A tleap script that builds the chain and sets N, CA, C and O, in Angstrom:
source leaprc.protein.ff14SB
mol = sequence {
  NMET VAL PHE PHE PRO TRP ILE SER ILE ALA
  SER THR GLU TYR GLY VAL VAL LEU LEU ASP
  LYS LYS LYS GLY VAL TYR TRP GLN VAL ASN
  GLY THR GLY ALA LEU ILE VAL ASP GLY ILE
  LYS LYS ASN MET ALA SER ASP GLU ILE ALA
  ASN VAL LEU VAL GLU ALA PHE ASP VAL ASP
  PHE GLN ARG ALA HIE GLU ASP VAL MET TYR
  LEU VAL SER GLU LEU ALA GLU PHE GLY ILE
  VAL CLYS
}
set mol.1.N position { -1.249 1.347 -11.491 }
set mol.1.CA position { -0.179 1.776 -10.649 }
set mol.1.C position { 0.698 0.564 -10.331 }
set mol.1.O position { 0.205 -0.532 -10.062 }
set mol.2.N position { 2.002 0.793 -10.370 }
set mol.2.CA position { 2.961 -0.280 -10.101 }
set mol.2.C position { 4.102 0.271 -9.250 }
set mol.2.O position { 4.353 1.476 -9.211 }
set mol.3.N position { 4.771 -0.634 -8.582 }
set mol.3.CA position { 5.962 -0.261 -7.827 }
set mol.3.C position { 7.136 -0.122 -8.782 }
set mol.3.O position { 7.267 -0.888 -9.736 }
set mol.4.N position { 7.989 0.864 -8.519 }
set mol.4.CA position { 9.198 0.993 -9.312 }
set mol.4.C position { 10.072 -0.237 -9.072 }
set mol.4.O position { 10.016 -0.820 -7.989 }
set mol.5.N position { 10.878 -0.646 -10.056 }
set mol.5.CA position { 11.668 -1.877 -9.921 }
set mol.5.C position { 12.712 -1.823 -8.808 }
set mol.5.O position { 13.162 -2.872 -8.347 }
set mol.6.N position { 13.104 -0.645 -8.370 }
set mol.6.CA position { 14.122 -0.547 -7.310 }
set mol.6.C position { 13.516 -0.562 -5.907 }
set mol.6.O position { 14.214 -0.320 -4.922 }
set mol.7.N position { 12.218 -0.845 -5.822 }
set mol.7.CA position { 11.549 -0.942 -4.532 }
set mol.7.C position { 11.433 -2.419 -4.153 }
set mol.7.O position { 10.871 -3.223 -4.897 }
set mol.8.N position { 11.975 -2.760 -2.981 }
set mol.8.CA position { 11.828 -4.113 -2.444 }
set mol.8.C position { 10.727 -4.100 -1.394 }
set mol.8.O position { 10.561 -3.125 -0.661 }
set mol.9.N position { 9.983 -5.187 -1.333 }
set mol.9.CA position { 8.851 -5.286 -0.413 }
set mol.9.C position { 9.035 -6.546 0.425 }
set mol.9.O position { 9.223 -7.638 -0.111 }
set mol.10.N position { 8.978 -6.384 1.741 }
set mol.10.CA position { 9.123 -7.531 2.641 }
set mol.10.C position { 8.017 -7.488 3.688 }
set mol.10.O position { 7.766 -6.450 4.299 }
set mol.11.N position { 7.365 -8.617 3.884 }
set mol.11.CA position { 6.339 -8.728 4.918 }
set mol.11.C position { 7.005 -8.940 6.273 }
set mol.11.O position { 8.025 -9.620 6.385 }
set mol.12.N position { 6.406 -8.343 7.296 }
set mol.12.CA position { 6.861 -8.535 8.664 }
set mol.12.C position { 5.648 -8.900 9.510 }
set mol.12.O position { 4.521 -8.905 9.013 }
set mol.13.N position { 5.870 -9.200 10.766 }
set mol.13.CA position { 4.733 -9.516 11.627 }
set mol.13.C position { 3.890 -8.275 11.923 }
set mol.13.O position { 2.771 -8.392 12.421 }
set mol.14.N position { 4.417 -7.097 11.622 }
set mol.14.CA position { 3.717 -5.844 11.901 }
set mol.14.C position { 3.113 -5.200 10.660 }
set mol.14.O position { 2.388 -4.213 10.780 }
set mol.15.N position { 3.384 -5.722 9.495 }
set mol.15.CA position { 2.885 -5.143 8.254 }
set mol.15.C position { 3.836 -5.426 7.110 }
set mol.15.O position { 4.164 -6.579 6.831 }
set mol.16.N position { 4.278 -4.361 6.447 }
set mol.16.CA position { 5.174 -4.493 5.300 }
set mol.16.C position { 6.240 -3.413 5.375 }
set mol.16.O position { 5.981 -2.293 5.815 }
set mol.17.N position { 7.441 -3.765 4.940 }
set mol.17.CA position { 8.526 -2.797 4.825 }
set mol.17.C position { 8.831 -2.622 3.342 }
set mol.17.O position { 8.991 -3.595 2.604 }
set mol.18.N position { 8.908 -1.360 2.923 }
set mol.18.CA position { 9.252 -1.012 1.546 }
set mol.18.C position { 10.634 -0.386 1.560 }
set mol.18.O position { 10.869 0.565 2.305 }
set mol.19.N position { 11.551 -0.899 0.753 }
set mol.19.CA position { 12.914 -0.384 0.692 }
set mol.19.C position { 13.180 0.214 -0.673 }
set mol.19.O position { 13.014 -0.449 -1.697 }
set mol.20.N position { 13.591 1.465 -0.680 }
set mol.20.CA position { 14.023 2.127 -1.905 }
set mol.20.C position { 15.522 1.874 -2.018 }
set mol.20.O position { 16.319 2.513 -1.331 }
set mol.21.N position { 15.900 0.942 -2.884 }
set mol.21.CA position { 17.310 0.555 -3.012 }
set mol.21.C position { 18.163 1.649 -3.626 }
set mol.21.O position { 19.380 1.644 -3.445 }
set mol.22.N position { 17.569 2.582 -4.342 }
set mol.22.CA position { 18.329 3.692 -4.918 }
set mol.22.C position { 18.718 4.709 -3.847 }
set mol.22.O position { 19.848 5.197 -3.824 }
set mol.23.N position { 17.780 5.021 -2.971 }
set mol.23.CA position { 17.996 6.049 -1.963 }
set mol.23.C position { 18.459 5.496 -0.618 }
set mol.23.O position { 18.949 6.243 0.229 }
set mol.24.N position { 18.303 4.186 -0.422 }
set mol.24.CA position { 18.653 3.586 0.857 }
set mol.24.C position { 17.686 3.981 1.966 }
set mol.24.O position { 18.070 4.059 3.133 }
set mol.25.N position { 16.438 4.229 1.601 }
set mol.25.CA position { 15.414 4.649 2.557 }
set mol.25.C position { 14.338 3.573 2.613 }
set mol.25.O position { 14.009 2.958 1.599 }
set mol.26.N position { 13.790 3.351 3.814 }
set mol.26.CA position { 12.703 2.385 3.908 }
set mol.26.C position { 11.515 2.979 4.660 }
set mol.26.O position { 11.646 3.923 5.439 }
set mol.27.N position { 10.357 2.387 4.395 }
set mol.27.CA position { 9.114 2.775 5.042 }
set mol.27.C position { 8.469 1.516 5.569 }
set mol.27.O position { 8.524 0.465 4.930 }
set mol.28.N position { 7.860 1.619 6.727 }
set mol.28.CA position { 7.100 0.504 7.281 }
set mol.28.C position { 5.639 0.900 7.318 }
set mol.28.O position { 5.296 1.988 7.781 }
set mol.29.N position { 4.782 0.024 6.835 }
set mol.29.CA position { 3.347 0.272 6.889 }
set mol.29.C position { 2.696 -0.821 7.729 }
set mol.29.O position { 3.174 -1.954 7.779 }
set mol.30.N position { 1.605 -0.462 8.385 }
set mol.30.CA position { 0.901 -1.382 9.275 }
set mol.30.C position { 0.084 -2.406 8.481 }
set mol.30.O position { 0.226 -2.516 7.263 }
set mol.31.N position { -0.764 -3.145 9.182 }
set mol.31.CA position { -1.570 -4.183 8.543 }
set mol.31.C position { -2.506 -3.654 7.481 }
set mol.31.O position { -2.695 -4.292 6.446 }
set mol.32.N position { -3.096 -2.495 7.721 }
set mol.32.CA position { -3.950 -1.873 6.706 }
set mol.32.C position { -3.130 -1.539 5.474 }
set mol.32.O position { -3.528 -1.841 4.349 }
set mol.33.N position { -1.981 -0.912 5.696 }
set mol.33.CA position { -1.085 -0.570 4.593 }
set mol.33.C position { -0.616 -1.802 3.849 }
set mol.33.O position { -0.452 -1.775 2.630 }
set mol.34.N position { -0.400 -2.886 4.585 }
set mol.34.CA position { 0.045 -4.132 3.954 }
set mol.34.C position { -1.000 -4.648 2.967 }
set mol.34.O position { -0.656 -5.130 1.888 }
set mol.35.N position { -2.275 -4.548 3.340 }
set mol.35.CA position { -3.333 -4.982 2.418 }
set mol.35.C position { -3.385 -4.083 1.188 }
set mol.35.O position { -3.635 -4.555 0.078 }
set mol.36.N position { -3.149 -2.793 1.387 }
set mol.36.CA position { -3.137 -1.873 0.255 }
set mol.36.C position { -1.957 -2.178 -0.659 }
set mol.36.O position { -2.108 -2.218 -1.881 }
set mol.37.N position { -0.782 -2.392 -0.069 }
set mol.37.CA position { 0.407 -2.749 -0.865 }
set mol.37.C position { 0.156 -4.034 -1.639 }
set mol.37.O position { 0.514 -4.131 -2.813 }
set mol.38.N position { -0.453 -5.016 -0.995 }
set mol.38.CA position { -0.758 -6.277 -1.671 }
set mol.38.C position { -1.706 -6.048 -2.843 }
set mol.38.O position { -1.538 -6.638 -3.910 }
set mol.39.N position { -2.694 -5.197 -2.641 }
set mol.39.CA position { -3.625 -4.880 -3.723 }
set mol.39.C position { -2.927 -4.215 -4.894 }
set mol.39.O position { -3.217 -4.516 -6.052 }
set mol.40.N position { -2.001 -3.303 -4.589 }
set mol.40.CA position { -1.234 -2.653 -5.658 }
set mol.40.C position { -0.408 -3.691 -6.405 }
set mol.40.O position { -0.358 -3.683 -7.635 }
set mol.41.N position { 0.247 -4.591 -5.656 }
set mol.41.CA position { 1.050 -5.641 -6.294 }
set mol.41.C position { 0.197 -6.508 -7.215 }
set mol.41.O position { 0.678 -6.985 -8.243 }
set mol.42.N position { -1.063 -6.712 -6.850 }
set mol.42.CA position { -1.977 -7.535 -7.652 }
set mol.42.C position { -2.667 -6.725 -8.747 }
set mol.42.O position { -3.536 -7.237 -9.453 }
set mol.43.N position { -2.270 -5.450 -8.883 }
set mol.43.CA position { -2.836 -4.566 -9.906 }
set mol.43.C position { -4.344 -4.365 -9.747 }
set mol.43.O position { -5.069 -4.241 -10.734 }
set mol.44.N position { -4.806 -4.333 -8.497 }
set mol.44.CA position { -6.214 -4.117 -8.202 }
set mol.44.C position { -6.534 -2.621 -8.287 }
set mol.44.O position { -5.669 -1.784 -8.028 }
set mol.45.N position { -7.757 -2.292 -8.644 }
set mol.45.CA position { -8.231 -0.909 -8.648 }
set mol.45.C position { -8.438 -0.447 -7.209 }
set mol.45.O position { -8.599 -1.269 -6.306 }
set mol.46.N position { -8.434 0.854 -7.000 }
set mol.46.CA position { -8.584 1.389 -5.646 }
set mol.46.C position { -9.897 0.948 -5.003 }
set mol.46.O position { -9.933 0.691 -3.799 }
set mol.47.N position { -10.963 0.856 -5.773 }
set mol.47.CA position { -12.252 0.390 -5.233 }
set mol.47.C position { -12.156 -1.054 -4.754 }
set mol.47.O position { -12.717 -1.412 -3.718 }
set mol.48.N position { -11.444 -1.877 -5.512 }
set mol.48.CA position { -11.278 -3.279 -5.120 }
set mol.48.C position { -10.474 -3.390 -3.829 }
set mol.48.O position { -10.806 -4.184 -2.948 }
set mol.49.N position { -9.421 -2.594 -3.724 }
set mol.49.CA position { -8.601 -2.612 -2.508 }
set mol.49.C position { -9.431 -2.132 -1.325 }
set mol.49.O position { -9.348 -2.697 -0.234 }
set mol.50.N position { -10.230 -1.093 -1.536 }
set mol.50.CA position { -11.091 -0.591 -0.461 }
set mol.50.C position { -12.063 -1.678 0.001 }
set mol.50.O position { -12.326 -1.799 1.198 }
set mol.51.N position { -12.589 -2.455 -0.914 }
set mol.51.CA position { -13.496 -3.549 -0.532 }
set mol.51.C position { -12.779 -4.601 0.311 }
set mol.51.O position { -13.379 -5.182 1.215 }
set mol.52.N position { -11.506 -4.848 0.024 }
set mol.52.CA position { -10.715 -5.773 0.844 }
set mol.52.C position { -10.625 -5.235 2.273 }
set mol.52.O position { -10.769 -5.987 3.237 }
set mol.53.N position { -10.385 -3.929 2.401 }
set mol.53.CA position { -10.300 -3.314 3.733 }
set mol.53.C position { -11.639 -3.387 4.465 }
set mol.53.O position { -11.677 -3.633 5.671 }
set mol.54.N position { -12.726 -3.175 3.744 }
set mol.54.CA position { -14.059 -3.260 4.346 }
set mol.54.C position { -14.274 -4.644 4.942 }
set mol.54.O position { -14.757 -4.775 6.067 }
set mol.55.N position { -13.917 -5.667 4.190 }
set mol.55.CA position { -14.091 -7.038 4.665 }
set mol.55.C position { -13.157 -7.372 5.820 }
set mol.55.O position { -13.552 -8.065 6.758 }
set mol.56.N position { -11.932 -6.887 5.759 }
set mol.56.CA position { -10.933 -7.239 6.779 }
set mol.56.C position { -11.151 -6.501 8.094 }
set mol.56.O position { -10.903 -7.058 9.163 }
set mol.57.N position { -11.612 -5.256 8.029 }
set mol.57.CA position { -11.651 -4.430 9.236 }
set mol.57.C position { -13.037 -3.914 9.599 }
set mol.57.O position { -13.170 -3.142 10.549 }
set mol.58.N position { -14.066 -4.317 8.872 }
set mol.58.CA position { -15.432 -3.903 9.171 }
set mol.58.C position { -15.551 -2.385 9.285 }
set mol.58.O position { -16.111 -1.861 10.247 }
set mol.59.N position { -15.013 -1.693 8.283 }
set mol.59.CA position { -15.136 -0.236 8.188 }
set mol.59.C position { -16.029 0.076 6.993 }
set mol.59.O position { -16.245 -0.778 6.132 }
set mol.60.N position { -16.546 1.303 6.942 }
set mol.60.CA position { -17.390 1.640 5.803 }
set mol.60.C position { -16.518 1.899 4.570 }
set mol.60.O position { -15.336 2.224 4.679 }
set mol.61.N position { -17.133 1.747 3.406 }
set mol.61.CA position { -16.401 1.845 2.147 }
set mol.61.C position { -15.752 3.210 1.977 }
set mol.61.O position { -14.604 3.295 1.543 }
set mol.62.N position { -16.457 4.263 2.307 }
set mol.62.CA position { -15.922 5.621 2.136 }
set mol.62.C position { -14.600 5.782 2.896 }
set mol.62.O position { -13.618 6.280 2.345 }
set mol.63.N position { -14.583 5.363 4.146 }
set mol.63.CA position { -13.369 5.471 4.962 }
set mol.63.C position { -12.248 4.615 4.369 }
set mol.63.O position { -11.105 5.062 4.276 }
set mol.64.N position { -12.575 3.395 3.972 }
set mol.64.CA position { -11.577 2.492 3.397 }
set mol.64.C position { -10.992 3.095 2.116 }
set mol.64.O position { -9.780 3.049 1.905 }
set mol.65.N position { -11.837 3.650 1.276 }
set mol.65.CA position { -11.362 4.225 0.017 }
set mol.65.C position { -10.469 5.433 0.282 }
set mol.65.O position { -9.460 5.616 -0.398 }
set mol.66.N position { -10.831 6.260 1.266 }
set mol.66.CA position { -9.984 7.400 1.634 }
set mol.66.C position { -8.604 6.927 2.099 }
set mol.66.O position { -7.587 7.526 1.749 }
set mol.67.N position { -8.575 5.854 2.885 }
set mol.67.CA position { -7.297 5.305 3.355 }
set mol.67.C position { -6.446 4.815 2.187 }
set mol.67.O position { -5.239 5.052 2.147 }
set mol.68.N position { -7.080 4.134 1.243 }
set mol.68.CA position { -6.361 3.649 0.055 }
set mol.68.C position { -5.776 4.824 -0.712 }
set mol.68.O position { -4.594 4.822 -1.057 }
set mol.69.N position { -6.593 5.814 -0.974 }
set mol.69.CA position { -6.146 6.959 -1.771 }
set mol.69.C position { -5.043 7.746 -1.050 }
set mol.69.O position { -4.118 8.248 -1.689 }
set mol.70.N position { -5.141 7.850 0.257 }
set mol.70.CA position { -4.117 8.555 1.022 }
set mol.70.C position { -2.774 7.837 0.907 }
set mol.70.O position { -1.758 8.467 0.613 }
set mol.71.N position { -2.762 6.519 1.137 }
set mol.71.CA position { -1.491 5.794 1.076 }
set mol.71.C position { -0.936 5.800 -0.343 }
set mol.71.O position { 0.268 5.977 -0.527 }
set mol.72.N position { -1.773 5.613 -1.335 }
set mol.72.CA position { -1.315 5.643 -2.724 }
set mol.72.C position { -0.679 6.999 -3.032 }
set mol.72.O position { 0.366 7.068 -3.681 }
set mol.73.N position { -1.307 8.061 -2.570 }
set mol.73.CA position { -0.778 9.404 -2.781 }
set mol.73.C position { 0.595 9.570 -2.120 }
set mol.73.O position { 1.506 10.152 -2.708 }
set mol.74.N position { 0.733 9.062 -0.906 }
set mol.74.CA position { 2.020 9.142 -0.199 }
set mol.74.C position { 3.087 8.320 -0.926 }
set mol.74.O position { 4.219 8.776 -1.089 }
set mol.75.N position { 2.731 7.120 -1.357 }
set mol.75.CA position { 3.692 6.277 -2.071 }
set mol.75.C position { 4.157 6.938 -3.365 }
set mol.75.O position { 5.332 6.868 -3.725 }
set mol.76.N position { 3.220 7.579 -4.057 }
set mol.76.CA position { 3.576 8.280 -5.306 }
set mol.76.C position { 4.480 9.474 -5.009 }
set mol.76.O position { 5.450 9.718 -5.726 }
set mol.77.N position { 4.161 10.210 -3.958 }
set mol.77.CA position { 4.959 11.386 -3.600 }
set mol.77.C position { 6.399 11.013 -3.274 }
set mol.77.O position { 7.321 11.762 -3.597 }
set mol.78.N position { 6.598 9.874 -2.643 }
set mol.78.CA position { 7.946 9.432 -2.282 }
set mol.78.C position { 8.624 8.634 -3.383 }
set mol.78.O position { 9.729 8.131 -3.179 }
set mol.79.N position { 7.989 8.505 -4.553 }
set mol.79.CA position { 8.596 7.819 -5.680 }
set mol.79.C position { 8.656 6.316 -5.543 }
set mol.79.O position { 9.577 5.671 -6.044 }
set mol.80.N position { 7.659 5.757 -4.856 }
set mol.80.CA position { 7.614 4.310 -4.647 }
set mol.80.C position { 6.744 3.633 -5.707 }
set mol.80.O position { 7.037 2.519 -6.143 }
set mol.81.N position { 5.678 4.312 -6.114 }
set mol.81.CA position { 4.794 3.799 -7.169 }
set mol.81.C position { 4.661 4.828 -8.273 }
set mol.81.O position { 4.885 6.023 -8.077 }
set mol.82.N position { 4.289 4.328 -9.439 }
set mol.82.CA position { 4.006 5.245 -10.555 }
set mol.82.C position { 2.683 4.887 -11.160 }
set mol.82.O position { 2.247 5.530 -12.115 }
savepdb mol mol.pdb
quit
């Protein structure tokens, strides 16, 4: 999975902002979302990203993986990743 080339990504103190330059729409994701976005940028598998969340937030793997899959699904639905 990769970000479409017209998506800009900027880190903020609250997480990450994703800008769709074609549509002029942006999304802000929190710290958890920022780690997921970073994992996608690094071409990590969903399991690997979930393990990053487990280490960062002391949550169980199942919950972390569900969070990864949910955000990935939302990003795909809005045409941010393919």
